[in-house]
N, C-alpha and C positions, 0 to 999 in steps of 0.2 A: 504494500500500500504506500502511496506517496505520503511524505511527511506532511502533517497538517500545517496549514498556514494560518497566521494570526488574522483574525477578522476585526481586530481593534484598529480603527484608523488612528494616525498620529494626531496628537493634540493640535487643534486648529491654530492656536497662537504660535506654537513651535513650527508648524508647517509654513505659515505665512512668513515667519522670520527667516526660515531657510530659503524660501523663494526670493525674498528681498535681498539676499546676499548678492545675487547676481543681477547686474543692471538695475540697481534700485531706482534709477531715474527713468526707467522705461515708460512709466505712466505719464511722464511729462513730455515725451517725444511726440511730435507731430510731423507729418510729411512736409508741411509747408516750412518747417524749420530747417530742412536739409540744406538749402542753399546758404542760410545764415551760418550754419556750422562749417560748411565747406570754406566759406570766405574767412571765417574767424580762425579756423585751423591753419589756413594758408598764411594769414597775417601773423599768427602766433609763431609759425615756423620761421617766418622772415625775421622775427625778433629773436627767436630762440637759437638759431644757428650761430650767429656771432657771440651772443651772450653766453651760451653753453661752452663755447671754446674758451672764452675769457674766464669763466668760473672753473673750468677744468684746470687751467693754468694756475689760477689762484689756489686750487686745492692741491697743487703739486702733481697732478695726474697728466697722462698723455692727453692732448687736446681732443682726440677723437672720442674719449670716454664721456665728455660732456654731451656729445650727440647720442651716445649709447643711453645715457640717463633719460633723455627725453623720449627716445625711441621705445624703451621698455616701460618706463613709468606711465606714459600716456595710455598705453594699451591696458595695463593692469588697473590703473585708477578708473578707466572707463568701465571696467567690469565690476568693480567693487565700491568705488567712491560714491558719495551721496550729493556733493555740491554740483550744481549745474554748470558752474563756470570756473571753478578752481583749476589752475594749470599747475601741474606737478613737474618739477625739474630741479636742476642745481640752483642753490641760493648762495649768496655771498657769505653769510654768517656761518652756515654749515661748512662751506668749502674751507674757510680760513680756520675754523675750529679743527677740522681734519688735518690741515697742513701743519699747524703749530704742534700737534701731538705726534703725528706719524713721522715728521722730519727727524725727530730725535730717536724714535724707535727703530726706523729702517736704516739709519746710519749710512745714507748715501746709496743704498741698494735699491735701484728703481723698480726692479721686478718684485722684490719683497714689499716695497712701499705700495705698489698697485694691488698686490694680494691682500695686504692689511686693509686698504681702503675698501675693497670689495667685501671683505669679511665684515667690516664695520657696517656696511649697508645691510648685510644679512642680519646682523645683530639688531640693528635699528628696526628692521621689519619684524623680527621676532618679538622685540620689546613692545612694539605697537600692537601686534596681534594678542600678546598676553594682556595688555591693558584693555583691549577690546573685549576679550573673554571675561575680564573682571568688571567690565562696564565702568571704566575709570575715565570716561570722557571729560569729566569736570576737573580732572587733575590739573589742567592748565590754569585754573583759577586760583591755585595755591600761590602763584607768583603775583604779587600785587602790581597794580598799574604803576605805582611809584618806582618800584625796583625795575620794572620793565622799561620805563622811560630812561633811567640811568643806564641800563644795560644796552639799550639801542644806541644811545649816544656814544658810549664807550666802544661798543663793537664797531659802529660806523667809523669812528676815529681810527681804530686799529686797521680796519680794512682799507680805508683811504690811504693811510700811511704806507701800507704794504704795496700799494700801486705806484707810489711816487718814483721808485727806481725805474720801473718800466716807462713811466711818463718822461723821465729825464734821460733815458737811454743809458742808465748806470747798471752794470752787471752785478749780480749777487744781491745781497740784501739781508734777508732774515724775515721771520714771521711775527715776532713779538715787537711791540711798539718801541721799546727802548733800543732793541737791536737795529731796527730800521732807521731810527733817528740817528744813532751813532754811525751807522754805515753811510747815510747820506752826508753827515757832517764831514766824514773823512774823504768822501769821493765826490763832493760837489763840484770840484774843479774839472772833473772828467765828464760833466753833463754835456749832452749834445743839444745845442739850440734847435736844430732841425726836428729832433724827436719831440722836444717840448712844444714846439710850435704846432706840429701835427696833432699831438695829443690834446692841446688846449682848443685848437680849432674843432676837432672832433667832439670834444666835450660840450663846447658851446652849441654846436649844431644839434647834438642829441638832446640837450636840455631845452633849447629854444624850440626845436621841432616837436618834441613831445608836448610842450605847453601849447603851442600854436596849432598843431595838427595831430591831435591825440589818436585819430583813427588811421593815420598813415603809418606804413612800416618804416618809420624814420631810421631805426638802427640798420635795416637792410640797405636803405639808400646811402647812409653814411659809409657802410662797409663797401658798397659798390664803388662809391667815389674814391675811397681810400685805396682799394685794389687797383683801380684805374690809374690813380696817381702814382702808385708804386711801380706800375709797369713802364712809366716814362724813364728814359735813360738818365735824365737829369735827376730824378728822384732816387734812382738806384745809386747814383754817385754820392748821395748824402750819407750813406752808411746807416740808415734807420733799420733797426733789427726787425725781423719778420718772424712769423710763427714757424715757418719751415715745412718740410714735407709731412703730410698727414696720411696715414695708411688708409686705403680705400677698401670698401667691402663691409659686409655685415659681420658682427662678431658671432662666433659659434657659442650658443648658450652652454653654460656649465657652472657647477658649484665652485666657489672659491676654495683654494687650498687653505686649510685651517689647522693651526697648531694649537692644541688645547692649552699649552703652557702660556700662550699669549692672551688667554681669556681675561686674566686679572687686569691686564693693561687696556685691552680693547673694550671691555664692558663699561667702565666709566666713560670712555669716549663715546660709545654708542648711546649711553643714557643722556649725555649732554647733547649729542646731535639729535636724538629723538625729541628732547625737550624743546630745542630751538626750532626744529622742523615743525613739530606739532603746534607749538604756540603760534608760529607765523601762519601755518596753514589754517588753523581754527579761527584765528582773528580775521584772516582774509575771507574765509568761507562765510563767517558770520556777517562781515561787512557786505558781501555780495548778496547774501540771502536777504538782508534787511533792505538793500537797494531795490530788489525785485519782488519783495513781499513773499519770500519763499521760506520754507522750514529749514532750520539748521540742526543737524544731527551730530553732536560731538562724538558719540560712540561710533557712528558710522564713519566719521572721518579717521578714526583710529584704524579701522579695517582697511579703508582706502589707502592710507599712508603705509600701513604694514605691507599690503599687497604690492604697492608700487616699489618699495625698497627691496623686497625679496626678488621681484622681477629685475630690478636694477642689478642686484647681486648676481643673478643668473646671466645678465648681459655684460658683466665685468665693468660696471660703473662704480659710482661712489655715492654716499648718502645724499638724499635729496628731499625736498619738501614742496609745499605749495606756496610759492613766493608771491608777494603782493604785486610786484612790477609786471611779471608775466601774466598773472591772473587779470590785472586791469587791462592789459593789451587784449587778452582773449575776450573779456567782457565788452570793451569798447568797440571791438570789431564785430560784435553782434552775436556772440555764441549763445546758443539756446540750451545745449546739453553737452555732456562730456564726449559726444561724437566728434567735437572739434579737436579733442586731444588725439583721437584716432587718426584724423586727417593730418595733424601735426606730425604724428609718428610716421605716417606714410612719407611725408616730405623729408623727414630725417633719414629714412632709408634711401630715398633718391639722392640726397646730398652725400651720403656715405658711399654710394655706388658710383656716382658720376661727377660730383662737384668738388671733391677734396683737392684736386689740383689747383683750383682757383683760390682756395683758402690758404694755400701755402704762402701767398703774398700778403696775407694780412699783417699789417704793421703792429708791433707790440704796443706802441703808444695808444693805438685805437682800442686794443683790448683793455688797457688801463682806463681809458675814458669810459668804456662801457660799464666797467665795474663802479667807477666813481659816480656815474650818472644814476646807477641803480641804488646806491646807498645814500643818496641825498635825502631821501624821505625818512631816513633813520634819525636825522638830526632835528628832533622836536624840541627846539629851544622855547617855543611858545608854551609847552607843557611845563618846562622848568620854571618859567616866569609865573605860571599859574600856581605851581607848588610853593614858590617863594611867597606869593601873595596870600595864599590860603592857609598853608601849613608849613612852617619853618622846619619842624622835626622831619617831615617827609622829604622836604627839599634836601636836608642834610643826608638822609638815607640815599637819595638818588645820587648825590655827589660821591658818597662812599662807594656806591656801586660802580660809578664811572671810574673812580680811582682804582678799584679792584680789577676791572677789566683791562685798564691801561697798564697797571703794574704787574698783574699776575697772568694776563692773557685771557682769551675768550673762554677756554675750557674751565679754568679755575674761576673766572668771573661768573660763569653760569652757576657754579656751585655756591659762590658767595651770594648771588642773587636769590637762589633757592633758600639758603640758610637765613638770609635777611627776612624773606617773606614769611617763612615758617616761624621765625623768632617774633616777628610782629604779631602774627596770629596767636601764638602761644601766650605772648605777653598780654594781649587784650583779654584772653580767656582765663589766664592764671589769676588775675586779680580783678574779677568782674565788679562792676558798679552794683552796690546794694542800696536800695532806697526803701524808706518807710512810706507806707501808703495810708491814705485817708479817704473817707467817703466824700464823694462829690455831691453837693446839695441838689436835691431834686432828681437824682439819678440813682440807678442801681449799680453804679460803677465806682471804681476806686482809682485814685491817681496819686502820683508821688507828691508828698507834702512839700518837697523842695521846689517843685515846678508848678504846682497849682495852688495859688494863694487861697482859693476858696475851698480846698480840700480840708476836711475836718477829721482829726484823730478820733478813733473809736474808743471811748472810755474803757479802760481795763483790757484792751486788746492791742497788741503790737503786731502789725502786718509788715512783713519784710519780703521784698522781691529781689532776687538776683537777676540782673539783666544779662544773663548768659546761661548757656547750658551748664549744668553741674557735672563736673568731671573729676577724676581722681586727683589731678594736679591743682584744682582750685577749691576743692571741698573744704580744706582746712581754713583757707582765707574767708570763705563764706561763714564757716562756724565761728571764727574769731569775730567777724563783724556782727553776728547775731548776739553774741555775749557782750560785745562792746555796747550795742544799742540797749541791751537790758540794763547794763551797769549805769548808763547815763540817764536812764529814765527817771523821772521824778519819783514815781512810785512803781514797785514791781507789778507788771501786768498779770492778769489772771490767765491769759492765753497768749501764746505766740503762734502766729500763722505764717508759714513760709510759702510764698507763691512760687511754684516750680513750673510755671507755664512755658518757660523757655526750654525746658528739658523734655524731649520726646523719649529719651532713654537715659539710664544711668548705669554705672558700673558698681561692682561690689564694694569698692572702697567708699564710694559716695553713700551707698545704702548704710554702711556701718557708721559713717559720719553722722547721718541723720539720726540713727539710733542712739549714738553717743550724746548728741544734743538733747534728744528727748529725755534720756535718763537724767542728765544733769539738771535740766530745768524742772523736771518733776520732783527732784530732790528739794527744790525751793518752792514747791507747791504750784508750779506753773504748768499748764497743759500745753502740749506742742502738737500742732496739726499741719497737714499739707493741703494746699489749695491748688486747684487746676492741674491735678496730677494725671499725666498721660497713662494709658492702660499698661504700657510696657513698664513704666516706673512702678505702678501699683503691683504688677505681676512679680517683679523682682523683690519688692519689699515683702510681699506675701510669702514668697519662697523662703525668705529669711525669717518668717514668722514674727513680724514686727507689729501686728495689729494691736497688741496690748500697749505698745509704746506710742504708736502713731494714729490709733483710732481705726475706724472702718476703712478698709481698702477695697471693698467690693465695687464701689463706684467713685467717680470723681466729684468732689465737692467744690463749688465756687466759693470765692471769698465771702460773698453775701450769705451763702448757706451757713458757713461756719460762724460768721459774725452774729447773725440772727439766732443761731442755735446756742450761742454762748450766753445769751441774755437770760 
């Protein structure tokens, strides 16, 4: 007899989620959008070809690998990504983060360097997929806007400094800020005026063109003009450095060679690249979704970013993300769906097969200008002025973050930014504001006595509210505040009510703190009750068998219930 088959259909929610993994944007696609996506993909390719070469060089990788990133990332993101217009490819911050770390590890071995970069892309993809499985899409919000502002300015400064040697025609350099500045100071006399003039002219054309004609493929036009200029005999005599020969043809997909002994070094780098890439991608996707009144799915973006970087690793590229500049190009060109990325990937394949000979004449100052033009948006000095005007402590934090990125490098600067943000969060939660509440006249509501002049204390009842969730690291501070309020009261209250409405859950340490408070005040003849307790809070307290100390835990009591019941 054949083996019996299950007649139980899969859970409907699980089935829909599985179906939505592939082409999640398919419901938004319409046939009349095809020509928009074709045009947008072509325009994006015109921007991406020169910029990807520039970012590959910034990352210390062979220039063709920048094209590989767009080729494979576009196809993978179109399959799994959720944003309609996000363009995934190399970005300046990720590229320089990679270069500053791997240049030390690889110790001049170009083949080993490329293998490490590709392995890092694989790790970034796996980290993103792990975060997607854990539904950690909101992880990006742990970094405050204040720290992020400082990080962007610091990273933009480091990236811009790294391009100055190329702009000036000076060989060598370094990737950290101090190293680049010292190298420039020692070799400034060897700068080439022709290289500087070409780079500045290209930068002016790129910035002015994007401002005046945002829908035009300005980078491609500047590239064509630069290549045509370099073909002139007079230009060749100027000695301006060029990209050189680029291998043609498509890469054969394959897994990167990986040595487990290098995991300890590469994993922190991958985590930093993931954070930078996901932060920029999610911020850009959110911006574009708001612009077009579309839904933003932070968890879905984790899947799209993970799939894109794993595909890049198979294609021998380096970590990439959803950059703002290329996404705006894609959006302004009229993209409707990620099909535009597939079109862009097609053009990348064409470029690799037939056009690499033309790119060999790309002048190095032009690539520096492309990078400089892309990082201009990172210098948000208007946000710094706003911080200075509104909150001087946050302004200082942003300055410290800038200094950390400049002094320690982008990788360590990312860690400093993360530590700063978490420290700010923990600091605000560790010592929460505790306020005494009073009854508002004519209403069944209670407000802080310090904020509402018409709020009246309830005779014999002290009502305390902690304006934060109760956690193991702030429980003792809240306990001390309760006892301090009792000590300064004119007469000991009959009842102390703690409003725990900010806590949807508590841990065991907090539950035992509440029990300790109840025991101590009961010893002084004071009843202790909890108001607005969430069911999870009451469930844990009931498991600890604290009904005798805290009263009925079967239901949640409002402040008014407890105050009126105390009479």
